[in-house]
KEVEX-256933 format. One record per residue (C-alpha): residue number from 0; y, z, x; residue in one letter. Coordinates in Angstrom, 3 decimals. Example, Ala and Ser with C-alpha at 12.3 -4.5 7.8 and 13.67 -1.06 7.14 Angstrom:
# residues 2
   num         yy         zz         xx   residu
     0     -4.500      7.800     12.300        a
     1     -1.060      7.140     13.670        s
This chain:
# residues 89
   num         yy         zz         xx   residu
     0     16.568     -2.182    -18.380        q
     1     16.125      0.333    -15.583        v
     2     18.904      0.873    -13.057        d
     3     17.712     -0.984     -9.917        p
     4     18.993      1.737     -7.581        i
     5     17.098      4.404     -9.515        y
     6     13.964      2.223     -9.591        q
     7     14.118      1.663     -5.824        r
     8     14.569      5.395     -5.189        q
     9     11.689      6.215     -7.529        y
    10      9.361      3.705     -5.840        m
    11     10.312      5.006     -2.371        n
    12      9.702      8.598     -3.450        r
    13      6.379      7.768     -5.091        l
    14      5.214      5.777     -2.050        t
    15      6.258      8.574      0.335        r
    16      4.324     11.110     -1.735        n
    17      1.217      8.921     -1.693        l
    18      1.626      8.326      2.034        q
    19      1.772     12.090      2.670        r
    20     -1.678     12.374      1.099        m
    21     -2.950      9.971      3.778        d
    22     -3.348     12.718      6.376        l
    23     -4.650     10.391      9.091        h
    24     -2.119      7.601      8.412        a
    25     -4.989      5.164      7.933        w
    26     -3.052      3.242      5.293        f
    27      0.435      3.295      6.785        l
    28      0.105      0.174      8.948        y
    29     -1.882     -3.044      8.659        p
    30     -5.516     -2.749      9.709        v
    31     -6.009     -3.648     13.359        s
    32     -7.850     -6.939     13.861        r
    33     -9.072     -5.661     17.218        e
    34    -10.509     -2.418     15.896        a
    35    -11.985     -3.870     12.671        y
    36    -12.820     -7.473     13.431        q
    37    -14.466     -8.198     10.081        d
    38    -11.837     -6.525      7.895        y
    39     -9.902     -9.698      7.126        y
    40    -13.130    -11.532      6.318        d
    41    -13.975     -8.888      3.715        v
    42    -10.470     -8.100      2.440        i
    43     -8.563    -11.207      1.394        k
    44     -5.342     -9.478      0.297        t
    45     -4.558     -6.651      2.732        p
    46     -1.893     -4.094      1.886        m
    47     -0.470     -0.973      3.552        c
    48      2.287      1.507      2.863        f
    49      4.552     -0.094      5.472        k
    50      4.385     -3.400      3.600        e
    51      5.125     -1.636      0.292        v
    52      8.163      0.051      1.870        f
    53      9.297     -3.317      3.285        n
    54      9.016     -4.945     -0.130        r
    55     10.941     -2.103     -1.757        i
    56     13.687     -2.478      0.850        g
    57     13.905     -6.230      0.220        k
    58     14.052     -5.692     -3.568        d
    59     10.892     -7.716     -4.056        q
    60      9.879     -5.327     -6.821        y
    61     13.243     -5.486     -8.603        a
    62     12.551     -5.564    -12.346        n
    63      8.841     -5.859    -11.561        d
    64      7.364     -2.376    -11.450        f
    65      3.944     -3.808    -12.290        e
    66      3.848     -5.664     -8.947        s
    67      4.697     -2.428     -7.175        f
    68      1.842     -0.636     -8.924        l
    69     -0.491     -3.523     -8.138        h
    70      0.291     -3.325     -4.416        d
    71     -0.120      0.453     -4.294        v
    72     -3.443      0.185     -6.137        e
    73     -4.465     -2.609     -3.776        l
    74     -4.344     -0.158     -0.858        i
    75     -6.872      2.016     -2.674        y
    76     -9.060     -0.885     -3.866        r
    77     -9.199     -2.370     -0.386        n
    78    -10.283      0.965      1.094        a
    79    -13.038      1.316     -1.528        i
    80    -14.160     -2.286     -1.009        s
    81    -14.308     -2.140      2.782        y
    82    -15.584      1.348      3.503        n
    83    -19.092      2.446      2.546        p
    84    -19.567      5.215     -0.030        p
    85    -19.323      8.660      1.551        g
    86    -17.086      7.450      4.374        d
    87    -14.236      9.808      5.374        n
    88    -11.546      7.296      4.464        v
């Protein structure tokens, strides 16, 4: 079993590193309903880095690294699903 403190630190570090690659901070916060009115019609399970950080802080990924990976991948899958090919996102 992995030390929960180490796991939390690792997930925070990994998420921060991924967030730094998001140069425009498009994925840091939930998508604005005002700016993208159809987003929540297209994307049924939204996810952003802020929500991942919140879940890490609340130990919702404790002993469940797979759920953490799923949520991080969900950010990417949602972006691919919503945005057309060749888009700058």
